[in-house]
C-alpha positions in Angstrom: 130.1 38.7 4.4 127.4 36.0 4.5 126.6 34.2 1.3 123.2 32.8 0.5 122.4 30.7 -2.6 119.7 31.8 -4.9 117.1 29.6 -6.6 118.4 27.1 -9.2 116.2 28.3 -12.0 117.3 32.0 -11.9 113.8 33.4 -11.5 112.7 36.0 -8.9 112.1 33.1 -6.6 115.0 33.0 -4.2 115.6 36.8 -4.0 113.6 39.9 -3.3 112.7 43.1 -5.0 113.8 46.4 -3.4 112.4 49.0 -5.8 108.6 49.0 -5.2 106.0 51.7 -5.5 102.5 51.6 -4.0 99.5 53.8 -4.4 101.1 56.2 -1.9 103.1 57.6 -4.9 102.9 56.5 -8.5 102.3 52.8 -8.0 99.1 50.8 -8.3 98.2 48.7 -5.4 98.3 48.6 -1.6 101.4 47.5 0.3 99.7 44.3 1.4 98.8 43.4 -2.2 102.5 43.6 -3.1 103.3 41.4 -0.1 100.7 38.8 -1.2 102.2 38.8 -4.7 105.7 38.4 -3.4 104.8 35.3 -1.4 102.9 33.8 -4.4 106.0 34.3 -6.5 108.1 32.6 -3.9 110.1 35.7 -3.0 111.6 35.6 0.5 111.9 39.4 0.9 110.4 42.6 -0.3 111.5 46.2 0.0 109.2 49.2 -0.4 110.7 52.4 -1.9 108.1 55.2 -2.2 109.2 58.4 -3.9 110.2 61.0 -1.3 108.2 64.2 -0.7 109.5 67.2 -2.7 108.7 70.8 -2.0 107.0 71.4 -5.3 104.2 69.9 -7.4 104.9 66.6 -9.0 102.3 64.0 -10.0 104.4 61.0 -9.3 106.0 61.8 -5.9 104.5 61.2 -2.5 102.4 64.0 -1.2 103.4 65.2 2.2 100.1 64.2 3.7 100.6 60.5 2.6 104.0 60.1 4.2 102.7 59.0 7.6 100.3 56.5 6.1 103.0 55.1 3.8 105.3 54.5 6.8 102.5 53.0 8.8 101.3 50.7 6.1 104.7 49.2 5.4 105.4 48.7 9.1 102.0 47.0 9.4 102.7 44.7 6.5 106.1 43.9 8.0 104.4 42.8 11.2 101.5 41.0 9.5 103.8 39.0 7.3 106.5 38.2 9.8 107.7 34.6 9.5 106.5 34.3 5.9 108.2 37.3 4.2 111.0 39.7 5.2 109.6 43.2 4.6 111.8 46.3 4.5 110.9 50.0 4.7 112.8 52.1 2.2 112.4 55.2 0.2 113.5 56.4 -3.2 115.0 59.8 -2.6 115.7 62.2 -5.4 118.9 64.1 -5.4 118.2 67.8 -6.3 121.0 70.2 -5.2 119.8 72.5 -2.4 116.3 70.9 -2.5 116.5 67.1 -1.7 119.2 64.5 -1.0 119.5 60.9 0.3 121.6 62.4 3.1 119.0 64.8 4.3 118.5 64.5 8.1 114.7 64.5 7.5 115.2 61.3 5.5 117.6 59.6 7.8 115.2 60.4 10.7 112.4 58.4 9.3 113.7 55.1 10.7 114.1 53.5 7.2 115.8 50.2 6.6 117.4 51.5 3.4 117.6 54.5 1.0 117.6 54.2 -2.8 119.0 57.4 -4.3 118.0 58.5 -7.8 118.2 61.5 -10.2 115.1 62.5 -12.2 115.4 66.3 -12.1 118.6 68.0 -13.4 117.8 71.7 -13.9 114.6 73.8 -13.6 113.0 75.2 -16.7 112.3 78.9 -16.2 112.6 78.4 -12.5 110.1 75.5 -12.3 110.9 71.9 -11.6 108.3 70.7 -14.0 110.3 68.3 -16.3 112.4 65.2 -15.8 114.9 63.3 -17.9 112.7 60.3 -18.0 109.4 62.1 -18.6 107.2 62.0 -21.7 109.0 63.0 -24.9 107.3 66.4 -25.1 108.2 67.1 -21.5 111.8 66.2 -22.2 111.9 68.4 -25.2 110.7 71.3 -23.2 113.5 71.0 -20.6 116.0 70.3 -23.4 115.1 73.5 -25.1 114.8 75.7 -22.1 117.9 74.5 -20.2 120.4 73.1 -22.8 119.6 74.8 -26.1 118.3 71.6 -27.5 121.6 69.8 -27.0 121.1 66.2 -25.8 124.8 65.9 -25.1 124.7 68.8 -22.6 121.7 67.3 -20.9 123.3 63.8 -20.7 126.6 65.2 -19.3 124.7 67.3 -16.7 122.6 64.2 -15.7 125.6 62.0 -15.1 127.3 64.8 -13.2 124.3 64.8 -10.9 124.4 61.0 -10.6 128.0 61.3 -9.4 127.0 63.9 -6.9 124.1 61.8 -5.7 126.4 58.8 -5.3 128.7 60.8 -3.1 125.8 61.1 -0.5 126.2 57.4 -0.1 122.7 56.0 -0.5 122.4 52.3 0.1 121.4 51.7 -3.5 122.0 53.9 -6.7 118.8 53.6 -8.7 118.3 53.3 -12.5 121.8 54.7 -13.2 121.3 55.6 -16.8 117.6 56.4 -16.9 118.5 59.4 -19.1 118.3 57.0 -22.0 114.7 56.1 -21.3 113.4 58.0 -24.4 116.4 56.9 -26.5 115.0 53.6 -27.8 116.7 52.6 -31.0 119.2 55.4 -30.5 116.8 58.1 -31.6 118.4 60.9 -29.5 122.0 59.9 -29.2 124.4 57.0 -29.5 125.7 55.2 -26.5 128.8 54.3 -28.6 129.9 57.9 -28.7 133.1 58.6 -26.7 131.5 61.6 -24.9 128.6 59.4 -23.7 130.8 56.7 -22.4 133.1 59.2 -20.7 130.1 60.8 -18.9 128.6 57.5 -17.8 131.8 55.9 -16.7 132.8 59.0 -14.8 129.6 58.8 -12.8 130.3 55.1 -12.2 133.6 55.9 -10.6 131.7 58.0 -8.1 129.5 55.0 -7.4 132.5 52.8 -6.9 134.0 55.3 -4.4 130.8 55.6 -2.5 130.5 51.9 -1.6 126.8 52.1 -2.7 125.1 49.2 -4.5 124.4 49.6 -8.2 120.8 48.7 -9.1 120.2 46.7 -12.2 116.7 47.9 -13.0 114.4 45.9 -15.3 111.6 48.6 -15.4 112.4 49.8 -18.9 111.6 46.3 -20.2 108.8 45.5 -17.8 106.9 48.7 -18.7 108.1 48.6 -22.3 109.7 52.1 -22.3 113.4 52.0 -23.0 113.3 48.3 -23.9 116.5 47.7 -22.1 118.0 47.4 -18.7 119.2 50.3 -16.6 122.2 50.3 -16.8 123.5 49.1 -20.2 125.9 46.2 -20.6 129.0 48.2 -21.1 128.4 49.9 -17.7 127.7 46.5 -16.1 131.0 45.2 -17.4 132.9 48.1 -15.9 131.0 47.7 -12.7 132.1 44.1 -12.5 135.7 45.1 -13.2 135.5 47.7 -10.4 133.9 45.2 -8.0 130.8 47.3 -7.5 128.1 45.3 -5.8 124.8 45.0 -7.7 121.2 44.3 -7.0 118.4 43.3 -9.4 115.1 45.2 -9.0 112.0 45.5 -11.1 111.0 49.1 -10.3 107.6 47.5 -9.7 104.5 49.8 -9.9 102.1 46.9 -9.9 102.2 43.7 -7.8 102.5 41.5 -10.9 105.7 43.2 -11.9 107.7 42.3 -8.8 109.9 39.8 -10.5 109.6 41.2 -14.0 112.4 40.1 -16.4 114.4 38.6 -13.5 115.1 35.3 -15.2 116.6 36.9 -18.2 118.5 39.5 -16.2 120.1 36.8 -14.0 121.1 34.9 -17.1 122.7 38.1 -18.6 124.6 38.8 -15.4 126.0 35.2 -15.3 127.1 35.6 -18.9 128.9 38.8 -18.1 130.7 37.1 -15.2 128.7 38.2 -12.1 128.4 35.5 -9.5 126.3 37.2 -6.8 124.1 40.1 -6.0 123.6 42.2 -2.8 120.4 41.6 -0.7 119.1 43.1 2.5 118.0 40.4 5.0 117.1 40.4 8.7 120.8 39.7 9.2 121.8 42.8 7.2 123.2 43.1 3.7 124.6 39.8 2.3 125.9 38.6 -1.1 123.6 36.1 -2.6 124.7 33.7 -5.3 123.0 34.2 -8.6 
């Protein structure tokens, strides 16, 4: 494995962001605007990860009619910025049993550079996929009542089961591992100290370890001031380090200015936990880059 040294100050300068959403899904900004911001910030590489098309109505996923323009736009940016910025074409693909998967041939046939797998949907409410675990509180409560009898524990356990199933499809990156806690700021819905919660989370993490996928350390909950914490939590990161699971820092950027959001602090945290490198995609393939 090739090793590349990151920047000495631990900022986003020196490594890239691989979780990026443009106006083709729920982001704000054109692909070229993100590329311009990445270069301004001194980032050597940038990966785009538009939400995949799903066969039902969702306000934040990519409509089917935009998929060709998304692919074309990123490929154009890759060509236009060649020699100044390494640009990679990816997609964030939801795992929904019998509906969508990172391993679907339709995804693999798009000529992507990488796939970021994620779980937002767990079960349909009254037959409709109209709520997500990280949606607004009223939306979450709707799904919680309709599918789990109001039990947050049942929802959390079902969510982590899905994450484990998603990891088994072997995406390149496992995105926002514990996003089920997004609405749990200050422990308002459950405690992450509870044995049942830790058992569910660490069970899913074992599936990530077995998959060989990269675990994303997602700063979006801080950048957009939702959960107020990283995805995943520190106890999960400690176990990931113990199991030698590769990690990657990403901002889940929905705006160009967010591309390196909270990177300095996150790198400092990782160093304090004992991490020495993160995985990065380069023109030479995946490498381990010193933090």
